[in-house]
C-alpha positions as CSV (number, residue, x, y, z in Angstrom):
1,M,-21.9,-8.6,97.5
2,K,-21.3,-9.3,93.9
3,S,-18.3,-11.2,92.6
4,L,-15.6,-9.0,91.1
5,E,-15.9,-10.8,87.7
6,M,-19.7,-10.0,87.6
7,S,-19.1,-6.5,88.8
8,Y,-16.6,-5.8,85.9
9,K,-19.1,-7.3,83.5
10,L,-22.0,-5.2,84.7
11,L,-20.0,-2.0,84.2
12,D,-18.6,-3.2,80.8
13,L,-15.0,-3.2,82.1
14,Q,-12.0,-5.5,81.9
15,P,-10.2,-6.5,85.1
16,G,-7.1,-4.4,85.9
17,V,-8.6,-1.0,85.1
18,C,-7.9,1.9,87.5
19,F,-10.6,3.3,89.8
20,A,-10.9,6.4,87.6
21,D,-12.2,4.1,84.8
22,V,-14.6,2.4,87.3
23,K,-16.0,5.7,88.3
24,K,-16.4,6.8,84.7
25,A,-18.1,3.6,83.7
26,F,-20.5,3.8,86.7
27,R,-21.4,7.4,85.9
28,K,-22.2,6.5,82.3
29,K,-24.4,3.6,83.5
30,A,-26.1,5.7,86.1
31,L,-27.0,8.3,83.5
32,L,-28.6,5.5,81.4
33,C,-30.3,3.4,84.1
34,H,-31.4,5.8,86.8
35,P,-35.2,5.1,87.3
36,D,-35.9,8.9,87.2
37,I,-34.5,9.0,83.7
38,A,-35.0,5.5,82.2
39,G,-38.2,4.5,84.1
40,E,-39.1,2.4,87.0
41,E,-38.6,-0.8,85.1
42,Y,-34.8,-0.1,85.3
43,S,-34.8,0.0,89.1
44,F,-33.3,-3.5,89.4
45,Q,-30.6,-2.8,86.8
46,F,-29.8,0.4,88.6
47,Q,-29.4,-1.5,91.9
48,Q,-27.2,-4.0,90.1
49,I,-24.7,-1.4,88.9
50,N,-24.7,0.3,92.3
51,E,-23.7,-3.1,93.9
52,A,-21.1,-3.6,91.2
53,Y,-19.6,-0.2,91.9
54,L,-19.5,-0.9,95.6
55,A,-17.7,-4.2,95.1
56,L,-15.1,-2.8,92.8
57,K,-14.6,0.3,95.0
58,N,-14.0,-1.9,98.1
59,A,-11.6,-4.2,96.2
60,L,-9.6,-1.2,94.9
61,L,-9.5,0.4,98.3
62,N,-8.3,-2.8,99.9
63,K,-5.7,-3.2,97.2
64,S,-4.4,0.3,97.9
65,A,-4.2,-0.4,101.6
66,V,-2.1,-3.5,101.0
67,K,0.3,-1.6,98.8
68,S,0.6,1.2,101.4
69,P,1.0,-0.5,104.9
70,A,2.4,2.6,106.4
71,K,-1.0,4.2,106.1
72,S,-2.9,1.2,107.5
73,H,-3.4,2.9,110.9
74,T,-5.6,5.5,109.2
75,K,-7.8,2.9,107.6
76,T,-11.4,3.4,108.4
77,S,-13.7,0.6,109.5
78,G,-15.7,-1.4,107.0
79,D,-19.0,0.4,107.9
80,T,-17.4,3.9,107.6
81,K,-15.9,2.9,104.2
82,D,-19.3,1.7,103.0
83,L,-20.9,5.0,104.1
84,L,-18.2,7.0,102.2
85,I,-18.8,4.9,99.1
86,K,-22.6,5.4,99.4
87,K,-22.0,9.2,99.7
88,E,-19.8,9.1,96.6
89,I,-22.5,7.2,94.7
90,E,-25.0,9.9,95.7
91,N,-22.7,12.6,94.5
92,I,-22.3,10.9,91.1
93,L,-26.0,10.5,90.8
94,K,-26.4,14.2,91.7
95,E,-23.9,15.0,89.0
96,A,-26.0,12.9,86.6
97,Q,-29.2,14.8,87.5
98,E,-27.3,18.2,87.0
99,Y,-26.1,16.9,83.6
100,L,-29.7,16.1,82.6
101,S,-30.9,19.5,83.8
102,A,-28.1,21.2,81.8
103,L,-29.2,19.1,78.8
104,V,-32.7,20.3,79.1
105,K,-31.6,23.9,79.2
106,T,-29.7,23.5,75.9
107,V,-32.9,22.8,73.9
108,G,-33.0,25.5,71.3
109,D,-29.4,26.7,72.0
110,D,-26.6,26.5,69.6
111,C,-24.1,24.8,71.9
112,K,-22.6,21.6,70.5
113,I,-23.6,18.3,72.2
114,K,-21.4,15.3,71.5
115,L,-23.0,12.4,69.5
116,S,-22.1,10.0,72.4
117,D,-24.3,12.1,74.8
118,I,-27.1,12.2,72.3
119,L,-27.1,8.5,71.7
120,L,-27.0,7.8,75.4
121,R,-30.1,9.9,75.9
122,L,-31.9,8.3,72.9
123,Q,-31.7,5.0,74.9
124,S,-33.7,6.4,77.8
125,R,-37.2,5.1,78.5
126,H,-38.1,8.7,79.6
127,P,-40.0,10.4,76.7
128,E,-38.8,13.9,77.6
129,V,-35.2,12.8,77.7
130,R,-35.6,11.2,74.2
131,F,-37.3,14.3,72.9
132,I,-34.4,16.5,74.0
133,A,-31.8,14.2,72.5
134,A,-33.8,13.9,69.2
135,D,-33.8,17.7,68.9
136,H,-30.0,17.8,69.2
137,L,-29.6,14.9,66.7
138,R,-31.8,16.7,64.2
139,R,-29.4,19.7,64.2
140,L,-26.2,17.7,64.2
141,E,-24.1,17.7,61.1
142,W,-22.6,14.4,59.8
143,E,-19.0,13.5,60.5
144,E,-17.2,10.4,59.3
145,S,-16.0,9.7,62.8
146,Y,-19.7,9.0,63.9
147,M,-19.9,5.7,62.0
148,D,-18.4,3.4,64.6
149,E,-20.4,4.8,67.4
150,L,-23.7,4.6,65.4
151,M,-23.0,1.0,64.4
152,K,-22.5,0.1,68.1
153,T,-25.4,2.0,69.6
154,I,-28.3,1.9,67.1
155,P,-29.3,-1.7,68.1
156,K,-29.8,-0.4,71.7
157,I,-32.2,2.3,70.7
158,L,-35.9,1.6,71.2
159,F,-37.4,3.3,68.1
160,D,-40.9,4.8,67.9
161,D,-42.4,6.6,64.9
162,A,-41.1,10.0,65.9
163,M,-37.6,8.7,66.7
164,L,-37.3,7.0,63.4
165,D,-38.1,10.2,61.5
166,V,-35.3,12.0,63.4
167,M,-32.8,9.2,62.8
168,L,-33.6,8.9,59.1
169,D,-33.3,12.6,58.7
170,F,-29.9,12.5,60.4
171,L,-28.7,9.5,58.4
172,S,-29.7,11.1,55.2
173,K,-26.8,13.5,55.7
174,A,-24.4,10.5,55.6
175,P,-22.7,9.1,52.5
176,R,-24.5,6.3,50.7
177,H,-22.1,3.6,51.7
178,C,-22.6,4.6,55.4
179,Q,-26.3,4.5,55.0
180,K,-26.1,1.0,53.5
181,K,-24.2,-0.4,56.5
182,I,-26.6,1.2,59.1
183,I,-30.0,0.4,57.6
184,P,-30.0,-3.3,58.7
185,L,-29.5,-2.1,62.3
186,V,-32.4,0.3,62.1
187,S,-34.7,-2.3,60.6
188,T,-34.2,-4.6,63.6
189,G,-36.5,-2.3,65.7
190,V,-39.5,-2.3,63.4
191,K,-41.7,-4.4,65.7
192,N,-42.3,-1.2,67.7
193,L,-43.1,1.0,64.7
194,G,-46.5,1.8,63.1
195,E,-47.4,1.3,59.5
196,R,-46.5,4.9,58.4
197,A,-43.1,4.7,59.9
198,C,-42.3,1.3,58.4
199,I,-43.4,2.5,54.9
200,K,-41.1,5.6,55.3
201,L,-38.3,3.3,56.3
202,L,-38.9,1.0,53.3
203,Y,-38.8,3.8,50.8
204,W,-35.8,5.3,52.4
205,G,-34.0,2.0,52.3
206,K,-35.1,1.5,48.7
207,Q,-32.9,4.4,47.7
208,V,-30.0,2.9,49.5
209,G,-30.5,-0.7,48.4
210,W,-32.2,-3.3,50.6
211,S,-30.6,-6.7,51.4
212,V,-32.7,-9.7,52.2
213,K,-31.4,-9.8,55.7
214,A,-32.3,-6.2,56.4
215,L,-35.8,-6.7,55.0
216,M,-36.5,-9.8,57.1
217,P,-37.9,-8.0,60.2
218,L,-40.4,-6.2,58.0
219,L,-41.8,-9.4,56.6
220,S,-43.3,-10.2,60.0
221,H,-44.9,-6.8,60.6
222,P,-48.6,-6.9,61.5
223,S,-49.5,-4.5,58.6
224,S,-50.3,-6.2,55.3
225,R,-49.2,-3.1,53.4
226,V,-45.8,-3.1,55.1
227,V,-45.3,-6.8,54.3
228,S,-46.5,-6.3,50.7
229,L,-44.0,-3.5,50.1
230,A,-41.2,-5.5,51.8
231,L,-41.9,-8.5,49.5
232,S,-41.9,-6.3,46.4
233,M,-38.5,-4.9,47.4
234,L,-36.9,-8.3,48.0
235,P,-34.0,-8.8,45.6
236,S,-34.8,-12.5,45.8
237,I,-37.0,-14.8,48.0
238,D,-34.4,-17.6,47.7
239,E,-32.6,-16.4,50.9
240,V,-35.8,-16.1,53.0
241,P,-36.2,-19.1,55.3
242,L,-38.8,-21.6,54.4
243,T,-40.6,-21.1,57.7
244,V,-41.1,-17.5,56.8
245,V,-42.4,-18.3,53.3
246,L,-44.8,-20.8,54.8
247,S,-46.2,-18.3,57.2
248,L,-46.7,-15.7,54.5
249,I,-48.5,-18.1,52.1
250,K,-51.0,-18.9,54.8
251,V,-52.0,-15.2,55.0
252,K,-55.4,-14.6,53.5
253,D,-54.8,-11.0,52.5
254,E,-54.5,-10.5,48.7
255,E,-52.1,-7.6,49.3
256,V,-49.5,-10.0,50.7
257,L,-50.2,-13.1,48.5
258,I,-49.9,-11.5,45.1
259,P,-46.3,-10.1,45.5
260,L,-45.4,-13.4,47.2
261,L,-46.7,-15.5,44.3
262,K,-44.9,-13.3,41.8
263,K,-41.6,-13.9,43.7
264,L,-42.2,-17.7,43.8
265,K,-41.8,-18.3,40.1
266,G,-38.9,-20.8,39.7
267,N,-38.2,-20.7,43.4
268,R,-36.6,-23.7,45.1
269,Y,-39.3,-23.8,47.7
270,L,-42.1,-24.6,45.2
271,C,-41.9,-28.3,45.7
272,C,-42.8,-27.7,49.4
273,L,-45.5,-25.2,48.6
274,Q,-47.2,-27.2,45.8
275,G,-50.3,-28.1,47.7
276,K,-50.9,-24.6,49.1
277,V,-50.4,-23.0,45.7
278,R,-53.0,-25.3,44.2
279,E,-55.4,-24.6,47.0
280,L,-55.0,-20.8,46.4
281,A,-55.7,-21.4,42.7
282,E,-58.9,-23.2,43.4
283,D,-60.4,-21.8,46.5
284,H,-59.1,-18.3,47.3
285,P,-61.9,-15.7,47.2
286,S,-59.8,-13.1,45.3
287,L,-59.8,-13.5,41.5
288,N,-56.3,-11.9,41.4
289,V,-54.9,-14.4,43.8
290,R,-56.5,-17.3,42.0
291,A,-55.1,-16.0,38.7
292,W,-51.5,-15.7,39.9
293,A,-51.6,-19.1,41.7
294,S,-53.1,-20.7,38.5
295,W,-50.3,-19.1,36.5
296,L,-47.7,-20.9,38.6
297,V,-49.6,-24.2,38.2
298,R,-50.3,-23.8,34.5
299,D,-46.7,-23.0,33.6
300,M,-45.5,-26.1,35.3
301,N,-43.7,-24.2,38.0
302,V,-45.5,-26.4,40.5
303,G,-45.9,-30.2,40.4
């Protein structure tokens, strides 16, 4: 049996909440973590929240029994109590499945689905569930009240190319200041995105205004074209960690090196990169790379 402290933590609850809150939190977690919805890899997490619910339910029942001694003679045995709780868990899960079925039936309908429900489904590992949620998000109109929920939830969403398209279309309905706050959260998931999706994100963010922090995940993308565009959109390379700059200057690809060398003029890191810049000026197979590196050396920006 799990400790009560751990049980509260697993259900994202604070000690002292009533049982109705425990049940509500468990239902929400069950909708998110059920293996039939989220995938088999969530089986252990689903087992954990079941155990947490069982621990809190037992604790709350015992607390109620202590407060009501007159009813103690009707108290069921521990085994019976556990069976009743198990049955209640099964009913909650059945309710979750019915909710999912109802959500499936609403595809193409005009009924209004709450943003919280959509964001919960977007976190699913089940492709059909994400598709249903994405369809509703695409048709949802922007409301100012959505901002807090999006800021809290977007980092939990596992973006793929199709999901990014839907999210950017939805965020395009938001005011510019809202987009500027959200874009760093979207960019944290670029490692799962293909080249086309990242390029779309880069140009979308360019209209809003990229910060160095928001562009950082794109500088480590495997696509040279994505890295090149991200470098060209950097307001300044001064805030990029030296370790990242060192890894970029070791890339052989001309598409990455040229925008990097352009950004390095007058940069504080040049004293650390002097040897590598000279090496590029002398030995790189690309004439363009040699020319830009020589420009840094010749103009006394290095050494």
